[in-house]
N, C-alpha and C positions, 0 to 999 in steps of 0.2 A: 472063309466062314466067319461066323460071328465070334467075337472074343468073349472074354469073361463078362457075365451079365451081373450088374450090381443093382441093388435096391436102394430106394431112398425114402426118407421121411416116415418110417414106421416106428413108433415108440416101442421100447422093449418092455416097459412095465405093463402088467395086465390092466385092462381098462374095463370099467363097469359099463354095461350096455343099458340104453334106455329101452324099456320094454313097452311094447304097444299092446294095449288091452283090446282084444277082439270084441266087437259088438255083434248083436244078433244079425245073422245073414238076412239080406233082403230088405232091411229097413233103412230109410233115408233119415239120418239122425243129425242132431245138433252136436255140439262139443260134448264128449263124454265127461261125466263128473270126475273131478280129481286130476284132470290132465289139462293144465293151463296151456293156452296157446304159446307157440314158440315164435319169436321174432327172427328176422334174418340175422340179427346180431347174436341171438342165442345159438343159432346154427353155426355161425362163424367161430364161436368159442369151442365147438365140439371137435373131437378127433374125427378122422374119416370113418372109423368104425362106428362111433356113436351116431354120426350123421346118417350113415347107411341104415342103422337100426330104425331110425325115425322115418326116413324117406322111402326105403325099398318097398314096404307094404303099400304106400300111396302110389308109387310108380307102377306096381303090378296092376292094381285095380284101375288106375287112371289110364295107363297106356292100352289096356285091354278094352276099356270103354271107348277109347278113341278109335280102335280098330273096328269095333262093332258099329259105332256111329258112322264111320266112313264107308262101311261095306253093307251090312244088313239093314241098318236103321237110318238111312239118309233122310227119310221122311220127317224125322223129328229131331235129329241131332244137330246141335249148333257147335258145342265145344266142351272141353273139360280142362280143369286146372287143379293144381294143388292149392288149397285154400290158404289165404295169407297167414293163418295161424299154424300151418304145417301140421295139422292134426287130422284133417279130412280132405276129401277130394270133392270139388264142386262140379256137378254134371249139369250142363245147360241143355234143356229140351224145349221145343216149342209146345209140346203137350205133356206136362209133368204127369198127367193121368196114365201115361203109358210107361211109367218108370219100371213097374214090376216085370213087364215083358222084356224091356230093354235089359234090366239087370239080370234076368234069367239067362239071356244070351251071353252076357259077360261071364256068368258063373260056368256055363257050359264050355266056354272057350278057355277059361282059367279057373279050374276048380279050387285052387288055393287062394284065389282073390277074396279079400274080406269086404263083402258088400256093405257091411255096417259102417265103413269109412266113407261112404258116398252120401253127399247131400245133393238132392235134385232141385234145380232152380229153373224158373221159367225164362225163356228167351223169346224175343219178338220175331226172329226170322231163323230159318234153318241154315246150316252151312251151305247146302246146295243152292238155296235162293241167293245167299250173299255172293257166292262164287259166280253165279249166273249174272248178277248185277255188275260185279267187278269186270267180267269179261265183256259186258256191253260197253262199259266205260272205256276199256282198252281198245275196243273195236272202232271207237271214234277217231283214233289216231290223230292225223293232222288237223282234224276239225276242232280239236281242243286248242285253247289258247296257251297251252303249256304241254310239256312232255311228261307222261307218267313214267317215272324211273323205278318205282316200286309201289306196290299196293297190296293191302291185306285187311282182314277184318278182325275185330276183337273177339276174344273167346266167348263173351256173352252175347255177341251179335248186335250190340248197340252202337258200334263205332267202326268207321273205316279209316285206316291210316294210309296216307298217301305221301310218297316222296316225289316232289314235283320239281321240274326245272325252273319254275317261277312260282314261288309259294303265294305271292300276293295275288296273281292272276287266278291261281287254283282256288284260293279262299273265296274270291269273288264269284267264280263260276259255280262252286258247290252251294253258295248261298242263294243263287238265283235261277240256275238252269233246271229245267224239267228233267233232264237226264240224270240229275243227282238223286232223284226219287227212286225208290224201289218199285218193283212191279205192283206191289199192293198199295202204292200211293204214298207210303210213309217215307220220310227223309231221315236217314241215320245221321249221327254226328260224324263230321269229317275232321280228322286231325292231320293237318298238312305240315310237312317238314320241307325245308329248303334243300334241294339236291344239287347236283352239278348243273351249271348253266347249260342251256341248250347248245348243242354242238359238241359236247363232250359226253362220252358214255359213262355208265356207272363205274365206279372205281372197284375193280376186281382185285382181291387179295389172293394172294395165293398163300438121317443123322448123317452122314456126309458121304460115306462110300459103302453102302449096303451091298450084300452079296446073296446069291441064291441059297436057300429059298428066301424071297424078299418079304419084308415086314411092312406094316403100316408105319407112317411117320418118318419115312426116309427122305433125304434130300434128293431131288431130281434135277439134273442138268445145272448149267452155269459153271462148268468146270473151271477151276482156277479162281473162282469168286468165293468169298466167304459166305455169301448168301445163295440160297438155291433159287431155281426158276419156279419150281412147284414142289409138292410133297406127295408121297404115296399115301393112299387112304384106306383101301379095303383089300385084304388078302382073301380071294374068293375062289369058288369052284362052280362050274355049271351044274345045274340040277338035272340035266338030261344027257350029258355026254362025258362028264367028269373032267373037262378041260379046266386048267387052273388060270386064274386071272389076277392081275394087280390093277386096281382101279385108282385113278386120279381124276382131277377135274377136267372136263371136256374142253374148256376154253384154253387149257395149257398147250394142247397139241392138236395138230391136224391128223386125220386118219392116214395111216401109212408112215407116220413119222417115227424115226428111231429115237429111243429114250435111253439116256445114260444117267448114272448117279452124278452127284455134284463132284465126286472124286474122279469121274471119267470112266467108270466101269460100265460096260454095255448091259442094259437091262433087257430091252426087247423092243418090238415094233408095235405101234398102236394098231390093233386089229379092227377096232370099231370105236366111233364116237357117237354118242346119243345126246344131241343138243337139248332135248326136252327135259333131261335130268342132269345136264352138264357133267357127263361122265365119259371118260376115256378108258378103254379096256386093253391092257397089255397082256398077251398070252405068255406066261412065265411061271415057274414054280414059286409057290408062296407058302407061308406058314402063319398061323393065326396069332401072331404077336404084334405088338406095336412098340416102336421106340417112344420112350416116355421120360426124358430126362432134360436137365437144364444145360447140358453141354453137348458138343458135337458127337462125343462118344455115345452118350445116351444110355440110360437104363432101359430095360425092356419089361413089358408086362404081357401076360397072356390075355387074349380077348375071350371072355367067358360067355359072350352072347351078344345079341343085338336087340335094340328096342327103339321105338319112336319116342320122342320127347313130348311132354305136356307142359302147358303154361305154368310158370312159377317153379319149374324144376331147375336144377343147377348142374352145369356141365363144365368141361374143360375142352380146349382145343389144342392139338399137338402139332400144328404146322411147324416146319423146320426152322424158319427164321425167327419165330416167336418162342420156339421150344415147348414151353408149357404155359398156358394161360388158363387159370381156373377162376372161379367166382363169376362165371357167366350165367346170368339168369335168363331163362327162356321167357320171352314176352309175346311171341306169336308163332303159330305153326302153320299159317296159311298165307304167307307173304309172297306175292308175285314179284320176284327180283329179276327184272329184265327178261320176262317170259318164262322163268323157271320158278315153280312153287318151292319155297324154302321155309326153314325155321329161322327165327330171329332170336339172337341172344344179346343182352346188354351187359357190358362189363360194369359190375355194380360199384367198383371202387374208382371208376373214371379212367383207369389206365387203358392203353390201347388193346383192343380185343383181338385184332388180327393185323397182319402187315403183308406187304408184297412177298410172294414166295410161299405163303401158308396154304395157298389154294390146293385143294385135293387132299389136304391133311385130315386126319381123323378127329371127329368130335366124339368125346367119350364121357361116360358117367363113372365116377369112382363108387361103384357099388360093392367093392370088396377091397381089403387092404392090399392084396397081392395080384389082383387082376382087374380088368376094366371091361365095361360094356360099351359096345360101339353104337353110336347114334346116327352117324352120317359123315359127310365130307364137306370141308369148307368150300364155299363158292365165292364169297366176296365179303365186303364190309362197307362201313360208312365212317367218314372221318369227323362227323359232327360230334357234339357232346350231348348225351353220353355216346361213347363209341360202340358200334355194333359189330357183330359178325353174323353172317347168314350162311346156312349150310343146307345141303340137300339130304332129306331123310333117307336113311339106309334102306328102308323098305321100298321106297319109290325106285331106287336103283335096282334092288333085287328083282322087283316085279317087272321092270322094263327090260332086263337082260337075262332073266331066268337063271340067276346065280344065288348062292348062299355063302355064308362065312365058311372058309375052308375048314373042314372038320379035323384035319391032321393035328 
């Protein structure tokens, strides 16, 4: 069983909180008077508790708006992000005139959401239109003079970011080809990054001897090696029959494979792999904790909930070989990474965002000093500068396999 669990990094002194003044519900507003914008450097100087006081209200309204846009209001929704000044949330709609109806649905879904924190802005194309265009480009396959290794659109709908096997050929293609135009005839900006040369696939990245009930953030396989093969990511339970599951990345294991900890302890058998969300499901007792420490012993934290990310939010990833990497800024929530829709995070200080063996590990938000919010599991990364990590949204996995966070 698990040993003594320690905590780390929590100041003993009482800390003053930054208070967020609520605005009138339902109004799309500019910066409230008397509250200066906060730069990233300002946030970096804050304690976790102070930072959460600033960001949590924005996360609530922003992530709820994202759910409404992806489900009920696909007709007008493009994207949502925390504004650069970290005081408001920017909601991009193709028809800002429909903001009241949109925000009313946000309020119904999350009654505590402060709609006064939302600024509505115009976007040229909806998320649905952009994804349709991206899928058309992908369907060209070998007819393209390069390989699309990753592709997504900006939160405001004005730019498409492509990771290509040959950036020069891709730049030329998007500058001249009719296929680069949207269905409405407009041509978005294309930001092309050099990926792995043709012939090599995207570089996938992945506490040492966990025991039942299993946690997130534990090292899986590579017994006798100081580094793990992959990392456990979600302690879950079926919504329809109560079976318990430990979820890791699907590219780590084949269906039917036996899984052990890095220390050699048997975990279980992979019952199902879903490639569309890059997730593997091991039927085994679990508990809603995550390993969250800088050594192999690892401290643990309770998982207090789940949430999708929004652009300009800040997360950490807890893959075993990296242990804890924070300061990851969300830059995209619609990035097609080798056929799987992922969220992209960039390590803002230039350090490595993820490494081999982190795959399947939890991506979390520090929304509370003593517990964590789960956002998804690591799928891969990129070795260019700045370094990236990409992860699969927790809700995409939940919806694909009818599971939820283990309530135990």
